N, C-alpha and C positions, 0 to 999 in steps of 0.2 A: 243479430244486428238491431240496434235500437234506432227507430225512426221518429223524428220530430218534425212537425209541420208548422210553418209560419206563414203569415199573410202574403208576403211578397219577397222578391229577391234581395231587396235592401235589408229587410229584417233577418233573412237567412244569413246574409253576409256579416251583419253585426253580431249575430249569435255565434257564428263560426269564429270570428275574431276573439270573442270572449272565451270560447272553448280553447282555442290555441293558446291564448295568454295564460289561462289557468294551467294548462298542460305544461307549458314552457316553464312557468315558475316552479312547478312540482319537480320537473326533470332536472332543472338547474340546481335545486336544493339537494337532490339525490345524487347527481352525477357531475355537476359542474359544467355541462355543455348541453347544447340542444341542436339537433340537426333535423330540419324539416324539408320535405320535398313538395313542391308546388306545381300544380297544373295551370294551364292557361284558361282564359274565358272571361266573360264580362263580370259574372258574380264574384269570381276569385279576386279580380282587381278591386272590387268594392270591399271585399274581405280584407285585403292587404292594407288598403287605405284606412279602414277602421282599426286594424291591428296596430298601425303606426301611431294611433292616438293613445295607445296603452303605454304606461311607463314601464319599460322592460329593459333588462341588461343586454342590449343587442350585441355588445362586444363578445358575448359568450355563445352567440348563435351563428350557425351556418345554414345557408339556404341553398338547396340543390334543385335541379329541374326534374320533373316527372317525365316530360317529353319536350321535343322542340322540332320545329320544321327545319328541313335542310334548306338554308337560305343564307344570303349574305348578311354581314353584320348590321348593315343599315336598313334591312328589309323591315318595313313597319309591321309585318305580320309575325315577326319573331316574338315568342313569349318573353324572351329576355328583355326586350325593350320596355314592356309593360311592368315587368318585375322590378327592373331598376328604377323606373319612374315612380312606382308605388312605394318603394322602400328607401332607396339611397338618398332621395331628395328630402325625405321626411324624418328619418331616424339615424341614430349614430351607429349604423351597421357598417363595419369596415368593408370597403369595396371588394377586397379579396375574400370576403366571406359569402359572396354570391358566386356560386360555381356554375359557370355556363357550360352547357353541352357543346362540344367542339364540332358543330355541324358545318363549319366552313372548311373542314379538312378535305383533302383530295381522297385519302383512303379512309372511308367512313367506318369500316369494320375495325381498323386499327384505332381510330378515334374513340369508338365505343369502348374498346378495351382500356384506353387511357382514362376515360371517364369513370369506368369501374375502379381503376386504381385510385383516382381522386376520392371516390366514395369510401374506399378502405382507409385512406389517410384521415378523413374527417369523422368516420363512423365506425372504425374498427374493422377487424378481419375475422369472419365475414362482416360486412357492414350492416349495422342494425340502425335504421332510421327511427328517430323518435316519433315522427308524424309524417304520414303521406296523405296529402290532399288529392282527392280524385273527383272527376266529373263523370257524367254518364251521357253517352250519345243516344239519339233515338234508335240507332241500330244495335244498341247494347255494348258499344265499345267503351273502353276506359283507357286513360293514358293514350298511347298510340297503339294499343293492342286491339286491332280491329278484326271483324269476322273474316276468317279465311287466310289471315296473314301468317307466314311461317314463324314470326316472332312469338306467336301464342304458345308455341311448343318448345321454346328455349328454356332449358332447365339447368344449363351449366354456365350461365353468364348472367350478370345483374343488369347489363345494358345491351341493347340490341338495336340494329338498324332495320326499321320496318319498310315495307314497300310503299308505293305511292298511295296516298289517301287524299281525296279532294285536291288532286293535282300536285301534291308535295310528298316527297319521302320524309320520313321522320326518324329521329332517334328517341328511344323510349326506355324507361325502366321496365324490367320484366317481372313476371309473377313471383319468381323466387325472392327478390329483394322486397317487393311490395308485401308479400305474405310474411316476411321476416320482421317487418316493422312493428313497433310497439303499439301503434295506434293508427287507424285509418279513418279519415274524416271525409265523408262524401258530401258534396253540395250538388243538389239536383233541382233545377228551376226550369219552368217553362212547360206549356201544355204539350209540346211535342215529345216530352219524355214520359208521358203517362204509362204507355204500354211497357216500355223498357224498365220502368221503376217496379211495376208489378212482377215482371220476370226476375229482376234482381232480388226483390224481397222473397220470392218463392225459391230462390236458389237454382234457377233454370240455367244449367251449365252450357246450354247451346248458345248463350251470349257470353262474350269474354268477361264482362263485368262480374258475373256470378262465380268466376273462378278466383276471385279475391276472398280470402277468409273473412268470415262475418263475426267471429267471436271477439274481435278487437275493434269493431267498427261502430261508428255513429253516423247516421245519415240525416242531413238537414234538407228538407224540401219545402218549396212554396206550395200554396194551395193548388196552383195550376198543375204542377207536376204530380201532385198527390190525389188528383181528382178520382182516380180509379181504385184507390185504396179503400178498404172497408171504412164505413163511417166511424165505427168504434176505435179503429186505429188512429184516425185523424183526431178525434176528440181526445183520446188519451195523450197523444203527442202534444196537443196544444195546452193541456192542463198544467 
C-alpha cells in the first residue's frame, strides 16, 4: 500500500478528488462506465465537492454507498444526505445513478440482499467496483466493519447488516466486495487516527481495516494522522 502525506484535510481531499478523476477517466476510456463506492465523513464531503469541480462525464458514473446508518430518510446523520448535497446539486449526475442503501426497510437482511442485487446490476456479477473509498476509525474499523461484529466474518454476501455502533445499526459492504474492487482509496485525517494508521500500515489483522487487501490501495493522510509514521515515510510521501 502506498501512503502519501499532506499538510491538512483540505489538501488530502483535493488530492483524493484528483486521484478519482484520473482513475475515472481511465476506466471510462477502457470500459465505458465507472462505479465508485463512497464512505461518509467530513473529509470525504470535502473530496466530493472538489471532485464536482472536475469536468467529468457524470452520465456514465454510478455512485454506491460503502455503509449507511439505519435511520429515516430525513435523518441529518444519513450519509446519503451529504452525498446528494455534494454531487446532485453540483454536477450532471442522474439522480438514479446514486444508489442509496435501503436502510429504511423493515426487513434489513432482505434489504441488504436487495442492495447486493443492485450492485450486480451496475457492476456485473459478481460486482467489481472500480473504486472503493474508505476511512479509518481510531479503533481500526473501516466501512461499518467494526471490531467484534459478526459482519467481519461474512464471506458469502457483498452486503451485510452490522450491529449497533455508536448507537446506530448499520448496513455495510463486506470484505469480499471491497477486496474484489479494482482500487481502494483510503482517506485518513486527524490525530486520533495515529495508532490505527500504524497498525494498518503494518498489516495488523487484529483490526478490521487491515483485512482490506493492500496491493491495490493508496492511502492519503494528513500530517496529524501520520505523526507516528517513520520520518522517512513521511518525507518520501510528500516529495
